[in-house]
C-alpha distance (Angstrom), angle and dihedral (degrees) to the residues before:
residue distance angle dihedral
M1 . . .
R2 3.83 . .
Q3 3.82 91.8 .
R4 3.79 90.9 47.5
L5 3.82 91.2 53.0
L6 3.80 92.8 45.7
A7 3.82 91.0 51.2
A8 3.82 94.9 51.5
P9 3.82 110.7 99.7
V10 3.80 123.3 -145.0
V11 3.81 108.5 -92.4
Q12 3.77 136.3 175.4
A13 3.77 116.4 -85.1
P14 3.83 110.5 -102.0
A15 3.79 125.8 -109.1
P16 2.95 131.5 -47.7
W17 3.84 86.8 35.8
R18 3.79 119.0 82.8
R19 3.78 126.6 -179.1
I20 3.78 108.3 -123.9
A21 3.78 104.2 169.8
Y22 3.74 145.9 28.9
T23 3.79 106.1 175.5
P24 3.81 125.2 178.2
V25 3.83 110.8 -130.6
G26 3.80 112.6 174.2
G27 3.79 115.4 -145.7
L28 3.82 93.8 12.1
L29 3.81 109.8 -176.8
G30 3.79 102.8 176.3
I31 3.79 149.5 -33.8
G32 3.78 139.1 -135.7
F33 3.79 140.7 178.8
A34 3.79 131.6 -118.9
P35 3.80 129.7 175.1
H36 3.81 117.5 -120.4
P37 3.83 104.6 -109.0
G38 3.81 92.9 -134.6
S39 3.79 104.6 38.9
G40 3.81 103.3 17.7
Q41 3.83 87.7 -129.1
D42 3.81 116.6 150.4
L43 3.79 117.8 -94.6
V44 3.81 123.2 -171.3
M45 3.81 120.9 -142.9
V46 3.80 114.6 -155.1
L47 3.79 120.9 -162.9
S48 3.81 118.3 -161.6
H49 3.78 140.0 159.5
D50 3.82 86.9 -91.3
G51 3.82 97.6 55.1
H52 3.77 128.0 -88.2
G53 3.77 139.0 -60.6
L54 3.78 137.2 -163.7
F55 3.82 122.2 -136.3
D56 3.79 132.1 -166.3
A57 3.82 103.4 -120.9
A58 3.81 93.7 -152.3
T59 3.81 95.2 56.5
G60 3.82 106.1 16.1
E61 3.81 89.3 -125.2
K62 3.82 118.1 147.7
I63 3.81 106.2 -123.1
A64 3.81 102.2 174.9
R65 3.82 138.5 16.5
D66 3.80 134.5 -171.5
R67 3.79 117.4 -175.4
D68 3.82 94.1 176.4
A69 3.79 113.8 55.3
D70 3.79 114.4 -153.1
P71 3.83 107.9 -101.3
E72 3.80 88.3 -141.7
D73 3.83 89.2 62.6
S74 3.79 91.5 61.6
S75 3.78 93.9 56.1
R76 3.82 98.3 57.5
D77 3.80 121.7 116.4
A78 3.82 95.5 -103.3
D79 3.79 119.5 81.7
P80 3.82 103.7 -91.4
A81 3.80 90.8 -150.1
L82 3.84 90.9 66.1
W83 3.80 99.9 45.7
C84 3.76 140.5 27.3
P85 3.79 134.0 -163.1
G86 3.78 115.6 -93.7
L87 3.77 122.2 -114.6
G88 3.77 136.4 -168.6
P89 3.81 109.9 13.0
V90 3.84 92.3 -2.2
A91 3.84 95.9 48.9
G92 3.79 110.7 141.7
N93 3.81 93.0 34.0
R94 3.77 130.5 94.9
V95 3.79 118.7 -125.1
R96 3.81 120.0 -152.4
I97 3.79 112.4 -126.8
A98 3.82 129.6 -153.5
G99 3.77 121.5 -166.3
L100 3.77 142.9 74.1
F101 3.82 94.6 4.1
G102 3.81 97.4 44.6
G103 3.77 136.3 -94.5
G104 3.76 124.7 115.3
L105 3.78 145.0 -127.9
H106 3.81 128.1 -130.9
T107 3.82 112.0 -75.4
T108 3.82 94.2 -163.7
S109 3.77 130.8 50.2
G110 3.81 97.0 -144.7
D111 3.81 93.3 -115.5
G112 3.80 103.4 67.5
W113 3.81 105.8 -70.1
K114 3.80 116.9 121.5
L115 3.80 130.9 -171.4
E116 3.80 124.5 -155.8
V117 3.78 134.2 -179.8
V118 3.80 114.2 -147.8
A119 3.80 132.4 175.8
P120 3.82 110.1 -159.9
A121 3.82 88.1 156.0
W122 3.79 100.5 34.7
P123 3.02 132.3 -128.5
N124 3.82 88.5 30.2
E125 3.80 108.2 79.3
R126 3.79 128.1 -156.6
V127 3.78 128.2 -153.1
L128 3.80 116.1 -140.2
L129 3.81 125.4 -165.4
S130 3.79 116.8 -162.4
R131 3.79 146.6 173.6
D132 3.81 95.6 -166.5
G133 3.80 100.9 77.6
G134 3.79 97.8 -93.6
L135 3.77 136.5 -90.2
P136 2.94 126.8 39.2
H137 3.80 88.4 39.7
S138 3.78 112.7 -143.5
G139 3.79 100.8 -156.2
P140 3.78 135.8 49.3
H141 3.79 120.9 -76.3
G142 3.79 110.1 -90.2
E143 3.82 94.7 30.1
R144 3.82 107.7 63.3
W145 3.81 100.6 -1.7
W146 3.78 133.3 33.8
H147 3.81 134.1 -163.9
I148 3.82 97.1 -138.2
F149 3.80 103.5 166.5
H150 3.81 136.1 27.0
S151 3.78 117.5 -166.6
D152 3.79 99.7 -157.1
Y153 3.83 97.6 132.8
S154 3.84 103.4 43.0
E155 3.78 138.1 22.4
L156 3.79 115.0 -88.9
R157 3.82 111.1 -119.2
A158 3.83 104.5 177.3
A159 3.80 141.8 -19.4
G160 3.77 128.9 -172.3
F161 3.78 152.7 98.7
S162 3.77 128.7 -71.1
P163 3.83 114.5 -111.2
S164 3.84 88.3 -103.2
G165 3.81 91.7 54.9
Q166 3.82 90.5 -130.2
T167 3.82 96.9 106.5
L168 3.78 133.1 51.0
A169 3.81 117.2 -165.3
V170 3.80 134.2 -171.3
A171 3.80 118.7 -171.6
T172 3.79 127.3 -171.5
S173 3.78 129.9 178.2
S174 3.82 87.8 -90.2
D175 3.82 109.3 31.4
L176 3.79 152.1 16.9
S177 3.82 123.9 -130.3
L178 3.80 121.5 -168.0
W179 3.79 133.7 -168.4
T180 3.79 123.9 -175.5
R181 3.78 139.6 -177.7
S182 3.77 133.9 -159.3
A183 3.79 121.0 -79.8
G184 3.81 89.9 -109.8
H185 3.81 89.3 74.6
S186 3.78 105.7 65.2
R187 3.76 144.7 119.9
S188 3.79 90.0 -90.5
S189 3.82 92.6 52.8
S190 3.81 89.7 65.4
D191 3.80 93.6 52.9
């Protein structure tokens, strides 16, 4: 299995997924998802050493930024390393964060997609997207499973799906990558 994973090159995610953003974020600590209160569209919260920012998951556009976190936010009862206060359209809400200090994102989309992080050449981690139920992958690479991201230049912080299943995010200590798919492919479409 290790040799098979090492031999698999990085490829584009298959349809209906499309990569919409690769954004440098120095000192990235973690990421989380929040739904837009008006549209329900996925938003991505990014926490870094320089504050936090909010991104539109459909376009990759940064829609809000806060360089100075409120000191009162860090003294609440919840662990401040696993959440951050919302900003922009999600101001007044707390957003769960996964990354350097723990936490996790969804590893399945709810309609058959699965995401796995493997390290056959540790410490460099690889992100695999599949439709075959996960390791050990039954079909050939590029047909039922895809090596979509290789973290060989920065430390992987988090990888996973948004709760809606419409967005896939990979965060490293230096950048954020986002993939999205149309609203017709969601958890509810498999019901």
